[in-house]
N, C-alpha and C positions, 0 to 999 in steps of 0.2 A: 521687544522686537515684534513687528507685525508681519508674521509670515503668511497669515491668511488675508483675504480681502475683507476689509471692514467698511461698512457704510455708516458714517458718522452724521447723525442728525444734528443740525445746528439750530433748527426751529421746529418746535413741536406743532405739527400741522394736522388738524382733523380733516380727514378726507371722506368723500362720499362716492365710493365706487369709481375712482378716477380712471381716466385714460392715460396711458403712458406713451410718450413719443420719444424715440431713441435716435440720436444723430451721432454716429461714430464715423470718423474719417475713412472714406473708401473712394471708389471710383468717382472722379469729378467733384469730390467733397460735397456731394448732393445733400446727404443727411446733415452734415455740419452747417452748411450755409442755410439750409431750411430751418433747422432748429434755432440757430442764433437769430434769424429774422423773426420767427414766431415769439421767441423770448422778448425781443425788443418791442414788438407790437402789443403783446399782452401784459408787459411790465410785470413779469413773474419774479417772485422773490427766491433767492437761493435758500434751500432748506436742508441740503445734505451734501456730503462729498465722499468720495472713495479714498481709502488709505491702505497702503501696504508697503512693506520694505522691498517687495518684489518689483514695484514700479520703478521706472528710470528716475534718476536724481534730477527731477525737473519740477519747478513751480512756475506758475504764471502770475503776472502782476496786473491787477485791474484796480482803478481808483486808488492808487498808491498803497495797495495791500496785497500780500502774497496769497495765492489761492491754489488749491488742488487743481490739476488740469482736468480731472474728471468730476463733474458736479451734477447735482440734481436741483432743479427749480420747480416751483409749482404753486398751485392753489388747491382748493378742495376738490376741483373737478379735473384738473390736468396736471400731470407731472412730466417734466422734460429732462432727459439725461443728455448731457453734452460731454464730449471729450475733445480737448485741445491738443491731444497727442495721439498718434497711431497706437493701436493696442497690439502688443506682441502676441503672436499666435499661441504661444505657450501659456499665456495668461487668460485666454478667452474662456475656456471651460470654467475656471474658478470664478472669474468675474460674473459669468452668466449664472452660476449657481447662487452666488451671493445676492444678485439682483432678484432672482426668482423668490428666494426666501423673504426678501424685503418687500417685494410686491404682494406676497401673501399677507403680510402684516397690514398692508394698506387696502386690502380687499379690492385690488385692481380689477376692473371690468374688461379692459382691452389693452393690449400692447401693440403699438405700431412702430416697427423699425423702418428706417428710411435709407435708401441707397441708390446707386447708379448702375446702369448697364452700359458698358462701353459700346459706342456705335461708330463705325469707321467713317460714316458720312454725316456726322453730327453737324458740321458747318452748313450742310444743305437742308437741315431740318429746322423749320421755323418754330414749330411747337412740339417738343418732345412728347412721345407717348409714355404713359405711366402703366405699369403692369403690377398686378397684385397676386400674392400668394397667401391663402388662408390656411388655418390649421384645423378647422372644424366646419360644420354646416352653418353655424352662426356667422362666422367670418366670410364664408362663401357667399352668404346672402348679402352681406355688406358690399362685397365686390359687385355682385349682380345689380343690386339696387342703385348703385352709383355709376353703372356702366364702365367699370374698370376692367381692362383686358386681363384675363386670368393667365398667369404663368403656369403652363401645364407640364412642361418637360425641361429638364436641364440640371445644372449643378449650381449650388450656392456655397461659396467658400468664404470663411471669415466670421467675424463676430455676429452679424445679423442672422446667419444660418444657425449658429449654435443657440442663440437666444430664442428664436422661434421654435427650434426643436425642444428646448427645455421647457418653454411655455406649454407646448403641446403635451409633453410628458406629465406636466403638473396641472393640467386642466385649465390653463389660463388662455382665453381666446387671444389669438395673435394674428397680426397681418404684417407681411413684408411688402412695402410699397417701393418699387424701383422704377426709375425712368431713364430713357435714353440720354446719354451724356458723353462728354469728352472723357477720354481715359486719363490723359496726362495733365489736364488743365482744370482749374476750378470752374464750375459750370453753374452760375447763378440762374441762367435761363431754365435749366433742368430743375433746379430747386424751386423755381416759381411754379413750374408745372405740378410738382408734387404737393406744394402748399395749396394750390387750387383744389386738388383732390381731397386734402385734409379738410379744407373749408366745407366741402360737400358732406363728408362723412360726419363731421362734428358740428355742423351748422355754425361755423365761424365766418368771419368776414375780414380776414387778414389781407390787406392790400399788398400785391406783389409788384406794383409798378416801380417801387424804389429798387428792387432787385434788378429789374430790367434797365432802368435809367442809369444805375450806377454799376453796370456790369463790369466795365474795365477796372474801375476803382476796387471792386471786391476781388477781382482776379489778382490784382497786385498785392492786396493785403493778405490773401490766402496762399500766395505762391510758396512760402517757406513750408507751411503745413502740407501742401501738396507734394513737395519734394520728399519730405519725410514719409508721407503716406505711400508714395509710389514705391519706395524701397520696401516698405512693409508688404505691399501688394505683390511685389516680385517674389518675396519669400513664401507667401501663401500660394502663389501660382506654382511654385516648385512642389509644394505639398499636393496641390490639385493634380498635377501631372503624374505624381506617384500613385495617387489613390483613386484616379478616375475609374468608375465602374466599366466593366467590359462592354456593356450595351451602348456606351457613349464613345467608344474608341473608333 
C-alpha cells in the first residue's frame, strides 16, 4: 500500500540546476494548457510519475499505454510537472512536500507555477495581463527585469499557493505566474500570454500561434477536465471563505 506520495523515476536523468514548470488544473486550465503546449514544442521525455493509494482510481491512456495522471517530463535544463486530474485539497500539502524533497535531489534552481486569475470581462480583453509573485529578492528581480506586473496583495488558494510557500520555506527560488482568464472555460489565449512570459524569462522561442489558431478545438478537448476542475475549485472556494483573513473581509 502506498499511503504516502511517491515520485517514481522511470528515466535516470542527470540535471544541471534545472528550472521546474508546474501546470496543475485551476482557473481557465491556464497552467495545464500552457505546460502541454511547452511539452509538445520542446519534445520532452517522460522521466517520472507520482503514485499513491490516496489518489482517485484513475489512469490516463496515451499512445495505447496506461499512465499516471500526474507526471514529470524533462531534460537536463527543464522539468515540467503536469496533472490531468484536479488535485483534491486534502492531498495538496503532502504532494507539495514530496515534490520539494525531490526538487532538492535535482538541485532545482527555480520553480515556476502557472495559473489563472478569473476576470469578469475576459471576453473584452484582447491580450490578458500576466502577474507574478516571487518568494525572494532573486525572483523579484526576475519579475522586474521582464516587466511582469507584481502581485502585491490578495489571497492564493490551492496547489500553487502551497507549493510556492513550501519552496520559500526550503530556500528554493519560486515564482507564481498568473494571467487574466475565463473562470469556467478553458482559456488557450491566457495560456499563450503566460508562455510568452516564460519565453522571456528562460530565453526560449516557443511559438504560441497554434494555441490561438486552434482555440476552439482546444476548448472542446479540455472541457471535461474543466468540469472536474470547476468542482474542485468550488470546494477550495469554501475553504477560502472560512479562512479569509480579517484584513481582506
